[in-house]
N, C-alpha and C positions, 0 to 999 in steps of 0.2 A: 620414510621420514617420520619421526617421532617429535611431538610439540606439545605445549600446554596452551590452550586457548585463553585461560585466565590465569597467567603467571603471577599476578599480583595477589591472587587468593593463596597460592602456594606459598609465597614468601611470608604473607601475613600469618598463615597457620603454622608455619615452621617458627616464627617468633613466638606465637602463643604457646606451643608445645614447650619450647625451651624455657620460657618463663614459668609454666607450670610446674616442670620439672624442678627448677631452681627452688621455687616456693615450696615444693613438697620435701625437698631435701632440707631445707631450713626448718620446716614444720616438724619433721622427724627428729632432727637434731635438738630442737628445743624440747620436745616431748621426752625425748631420753634424758635430757638434763633434768626435767622436773621430776621424773621418776627416781632419779639417783638422788635428788633432794628430799624425795618422799620418804625414802627409807632404804634398807639394805635390799639389793637386787633379787637374791634368792627368795627373801621373805615376800617381797611384793609378787614375785611370780607365783608363789604359793597361794597367795590371796587372789589370783586371777587364773585359775585353772584352764578356762576355755579361751583365754586370749591367745592370739597368734602373731607373731612378729613377721612371719613370712607372707602370710595371705593378703595382708593390705598392700604390701609392696607388689605382689603378684598382680592383684586387682588393678592397682594403679597403672602398673606397666601395660596390662591388657587394654585399659581405657585410653592410654596414651597412643598406643600403636593402632587401636581402632579410630582415634581421631586423625591419626596422621593418614590413614587410608581414606577417611572422609574428606580431608583437605585436598588429598591428591584427586579424588572424584570430583569435588566441587571446582578444582582448577581445570576440569576437563581435558584429560590426556587425549590425544588425538593421534591416529596413526594410519597410514595408507594413502596420503596425498602424493600424487605423482603425474607425470606427464607419461601418456601412452599413445602408441601409434593405433589409430582406429581407422578401419576400412568403411568407406560410406560410398553409397551410390550417386554418381554425378556426372558431369561433362566438364571438359575444359574449353573455355572460350576466350578468345582475345579480341578485344574491341580496338579497332583502328579508327581514330577520330581525326577528321580533317579540322585543322585550326588555321588554315590559310586566311588571308583578309576577306576573301569572298565569302566566308562563313558569318561575316557580320551584317550581311544584307538583311533587311527586315521584311522579306515577303512572307515570312512565317513569324509569329510572335512569340518571345520578344525580338529575337533574331535567330538565324539558323543554328549558331553555336550554343546559345542558351537552350534553345528548343532540344537540340540533341543531348545536352546534359540532363534535362528533365526526363527524357525518354530512357536514357540510360541508368539514372538513379531509380526509376520504376523497376526496370529489368533486374537491377541488383537487389531490390528489395524482395523480388520474388526467388531469388536464389537461396538455396539452403545448404545443399551438399556439394555444390559446383565450385570449381576454380576459375578465377577470372584474372586477366591481365589487361594492361591499357598501354596502347601505343598512339602516339599523336604524330602528326605529319603536316607538313606544308611543302616547301621545296626540298626538305629533308624529313627524315624520320628518326625517331628515338623512343626507347621504352620509358614510359612514364611510370608504370608499375609492374613488376615482374609478376608472373601468374601466381596467385595465392588464393587462400580461402577467407583472407581478412576483408570483408566487405566494408568494414568501417573506414579502413585506409583507403580502399578503392574510391569510396564516395568522397573521402576527404581530399584526394589528389584530384578527383574530378571536377570539385569546386573551384580549384586553384588554376584551372586551365585558361589561358589567355592566348590570343594570337602572338603576342610578342614573346613567347616561349621559344619560337624558332625565328631567328633572323632572317634566314634564307626564305624568301616568299616563293610560292609556285603550289603545284599540287602534283606531288610525286606518289601516285596511288601505287605503282609497282613496287617502289622501294618500301612503301608502308606495309604491303602484303608480305614481302620478303622479310622484313624485321618481325611481322606477326609469327610467320612460320617458324623463325628461330627461337622465339619465345617458349614454344612448346617443350623444347629440350629434348629428353630421352623419348624413345617410342613408348606409348602407353596404349592399353586396351580401351581406355575411356575414349568416346566419341569427342571430336574436337570440331570447333567452328570458329571462323573469323567473322566478326560482325563489323562491316565496314560502312561508315557513317560519312557521306560525302556529297557534294553538289556535283560531282562528276566532271568538273573541268580539268581533266588531266593534261598537263602541259610538259611532262618530263619523260615518260617511259612507257613501255608496253605492259600495262597492268593485266591485259587479257591473258598474256602468255604465263605471268606469274600466278595467275588464278587457276589455270590449268595444272600448273606445277603443285599447287596446293591440294587440288582434287586428287592428283596421282598420289599424294602422300597421305591420303585419307582424310583431309581436312575440308570441311564444307565451308564455303564463302556466302554469307548472307549480306545483301547489299541494301542500305537504306539511303535512298535519294532524298535530300533535304532541300527545299526551296521550290520555286515555280519555273515552269519551262519558259514563260514570258520574261522572267528575270526581274531584277531590282537593282538600283544603285547601290554602292558600298558607301557607308558613312564613314567619314574621317573622324577617327576617335578624338574626342575633346574639342570638336568644332561642329558647326552646322553645315560644314560643306561635304562634297562628296569626293571620292577618289577619282582622279581624272587621268587620262593617258598623257603621251608626250606631245600630242597635238591639242591638248586642253579639252578634250571631250571627256564627258562623264562616263566612267566605266560602268556598264550593265551586266552584271552576273547572271547567267541563266544556268537552270538545271539541266544537266546533259543526261536525259534519261535513257538515250540510246546506249551511251557508254555504260551506264549503270547496269542495263539489262545484259549487255555483253559480258560484263565481268561476272555478274551473278551466273549466268548460263555456263560460262567456262568453269566456274568454281562448284558447279553442281548445287546451287543454293537457289534462293528466290530474291526477287528484287521487290522492294515496296517503297512507296513514297510517303514521306512524313509530313504531314500538315499540322494544323492546329488541333486535330482531334487525336484520339488515342488508338487510331486503326493501325498505324505501323507498330506500335508497341505490342498490341494484342497479337498481330501477325507474327512478329519475330519470336515472341514467347511461345506461341503455338508450334513454331518450327523447331525451337530449342527442345520443347517437350517431346517431340517426335523422336529425337536422337536417342539411340539405345545408350542407356546409361550402364557404365561398368564402375566396378569398385576402384575408389581413389584413397590412397593412404594419406592421412592428415593427423597432426598432432592435437589431441584434445586435453582439456583440464578436467581432473577428477577431484572431487571434494574430499576433505579429510573424514575418516570414521570416527565416531565416538567410542572412546574405549573405558569411559567412567564406569560402566556397569560392573566390571569384575572387581574393582576396588570397593565399591559400595557393599557388594556382597561380601567380600572379606571383612569389612569393617562390621557388618551386620552379625556375621559368624562370631567374630571376637566378642561383640557385646552379648551376644546370647551366652557364650561361655562365662563371661563376667557375672552374667545374671545368676548363675548356678554356683558361684564361689562366694563364701561368706568371710566376712572379717574374722569371726571366731570359730573355734573348734567346735562344730555343731553335733549334737546328737540327733536321733532319728526324728524326734518330735519338732526340732527347730527348722526342720526342711519346709514345713508349711508356711514359715514367715517369709518365704520368697514372694508371696503376694501382698506384701506390705505396700502402703501408699506410696512411699518413697521410691521403691524399686519400680513400682507400675508406672509412676510418672516418668521415671528415667526411660524406660523401655518405650512408652508411648511417644515421648519427645524425639527419641532417636529414630523410630519409624516415620514420624512426620517429616523430619529432615530429610530422609532418604526419599520419601515419596516426592517431596517438593523438589529436590535435587533432579530426580528422574523427570518429573513433568518440565521443569525449567529447561533442561538440555533438549529433551524431545520436541517441545513446542518450537523453540529456535530452528533446530535442523528441519522440522517439518516445513516451517515457512520458508526456509531457504530453497528446500528441494520443490516446494510449489512455485516459487518465483523461478526457478530453473526451467521448470516445465513450460510456465507461461512466456518465458524468453525464447525458449525453442520454438514455441508457436507463433513468435513475433507479436505476442500480446505484451508489448513492452510497458503499457501504462498499468496492466494488472501485476506485471513482475515487479514494477517500482512499488506498488502497494505491499506486495508479499515481503520484499526485502526490508521496507520500513517497519513493517509489523515484527519481522524478526530482530530488528535493532531496538525495539520497544522492550523485547524480552532481554536482549544482550546488546547493549550498545558498543561493546568491545569485540563484536564479531568481525573478524577480517573478511569472511566470506560474504557476509551481508553488506559491507561497505563497498567491497570491490565490485561484486555483482550489480549493485544498485548503481555504481558509476556506469557500468556498461549499459544499463537499461536507460538511464538518463542521456548518455551518448547518443543512443539510437533515436531518442526523441529531440535531438539537436539542442538539448539543455547543456551546452557545453561547459559553462562556468559552474553548474551544480555538479556535474560529472567529475569535473576537475577537483572539486572540494572532497568528494567522497574517495577519489584515487589517492589524494594526498593523505587522508586520514588513514587509508588502508596502508600506505607507504609507512606512515609514522608507527604503525604497530609492529613492524618487522625490523629485525637486526639485519642490516645489509651485509654483515659479514658471514652470519649463519645461514641466512635464508636468501642468498644472492639472486637466485632464479626468479622468485616471486617479487623480490623488490625491483628487479630489472623490469618486469612486466608492468608493474604499477607506474614505474617512472616513464615507460614506453607510452602508456595511456595517457599519462599527464602531459607528455609531449604531443600526443594527437590532440588533446583538448586546446592546447595553445595553438597549434597549427590551424585548427579549424577556426579559431577566433582571430588569425592573422597575427598573432603575437609570435612571430618567428624567432626572435631573440630569446624568448623564454622556452620555445619549442627546442631550440638548438641545446640550451643548457639541460633540459630534461632528458633528451636523447643521449647527450654525453653522460649524464649521471647513469642513465640505464646501461650504457656500454662499459661503463667503469665496473659494473656488477657483473655483466655477461658480455665479455667482448666478442663473443662468437655468434651474437644474434645478428644475422644478415638484414633482417626486416628492419631493425632500429637503425644499422648502419646506412640503409638506403633512405630511411626517413630523414636521418640526420643530414645527408648530402642534399636531399630536396629542400629541407628547411633552410639551409645555409644559401642555397641558390635563391629562394624566395627571399630570405633576409636581405641578400644583396641587391635584388630588384627593388624590394621596398625601399632601401636606403638610397638607391639611385633615384628613384621616384621622388622621395622626399627632399633630395637635394636639388633635383629640377623644380620642383615645386617652390623651394626656398629661393632659387635664383629667379624663378618668375615673379614671386612676390617682392623680392628686392628690386627687379626690374620695374614692376608696376609702381613700388613706393618711389623710386626715383623719378618716373615719368610723371606721378601725381605730384611730387614736390616740384618739378619744373613747371608743370601746368599752374600750380598755385602761385609760384613765383611770378610767371608770366602774367597771371590775372592781377596780382598786386601792382606789378609795374604798369599794366595797362590802366588800372584804377587811378594810380597816382598820376599818369600821364593825362587822363581825362579830367582829373581834379585840376591840374595845373592849367590846362586849356580853358576849363570853366572860369577859373579865377581871372585869367587874363581876359576873357570876353567880358566879364562882369566889371573890371576896371576900365575897359575901353567905353563901355556904356555910360559910366559915370562920368568920364571926361566930356563925352559928347553932350550929356544933358547939362553940364556947367556952362559950356560954351553956348548952347542954345537959350540958356536962361539969360 
């Protein structure tokens, strides 16, 4: 794919060249008319034997062509950007996360579910070439995120998980393991693992048998038990009460370590208990590192290659040719006049333009490449600095804006990342550069999703799909954003109804208080009138 990074310079240069050509034509026409007025054409030519009518035109043409090449070079022609399949060494892992109501117990801080999210977030931060998927379960199980290398989306969906995602309560660990096995898809040489995070209160199925089947298919099951064996009551969301059974007794959820160990043993993995320390995270990470890594195919983004050098060299060659062509028919002695001040200034100026242009483009490209290296090393703060330095050199660099948005997103600076992705999107023609425009809009949707602006996320994902309807990741994100938007709207409606109910109750209480005050006032007045009558009689 070919493009110009600074297309506005190209159009400006073309305009200047056209104006220069028109001005030169008018100048020659006027000069010809003046010569005709001066005298007979043949006589005038005889008086100027060294004058040439062709050479000035040739020199002007060469300068204009050289200028055209310089304009093209300044517009920074680029070629070579593409999506390519790259093989990386990594593993495939599916996280099966328990989101039943019992995960709200607070025997680990802040509660079991939030502690599990923190642990998974740290694990994903250490993943580089691995693929990860997410399955959530309670009384039922479903895929929250298909297996992918997009850790940004994985962490984004992880943050949006709540127990009310699944209406059917319970703990169907076996079904969760079966769903996780299906997520792996076709057989691969890469090592596979299921990370099961639960409190072990299995009420639905035979999880041990499914773990054995996973082991037979070459999938290792790692179990993280979260909670305490002595248990803890389960808070009722939005209240200060606890969940109770049908007899009115407070339900105490206990970590079933025996069940967790059985599942881990059947799945050929390990069991580790998660508490308020990082012991479980380190143990699981160590176990994942032991898995033999195999090559995994993944789509990666490659930068454009700068192609301005060829155009700059051609322009320089043309200027050198122009350097040795004279306006007049020269004799041997006039050759040494090529070192005149005017010509020397012309050549020096041209060389300075070329050097500045080369340094300008190389500096920007170098900053972007350095930022890419820092980003790959997960030094996102350093990458942000590199990309901003590249933008100081060229504020119209699409790559710098887009990559800066990625670096900011990794630092949870969602609003700033959104602004950079929007700037990058505005630089693209959605009709001619559909794929990159689709990616920019996809990331804008991710920023809105992370900020819980689900209505704007839906719009951004839809815009992305208009440019690239075959993007499965965007389609999936759109569905999740629409689900979250519906839940958000339902929650807002419920809160509005509660507010209205509270307003009605408050109004009734105020009215009752006013009526009571009025009644007390009337009674007081009656008592005072009775006292006056009694005083008059006594008097």
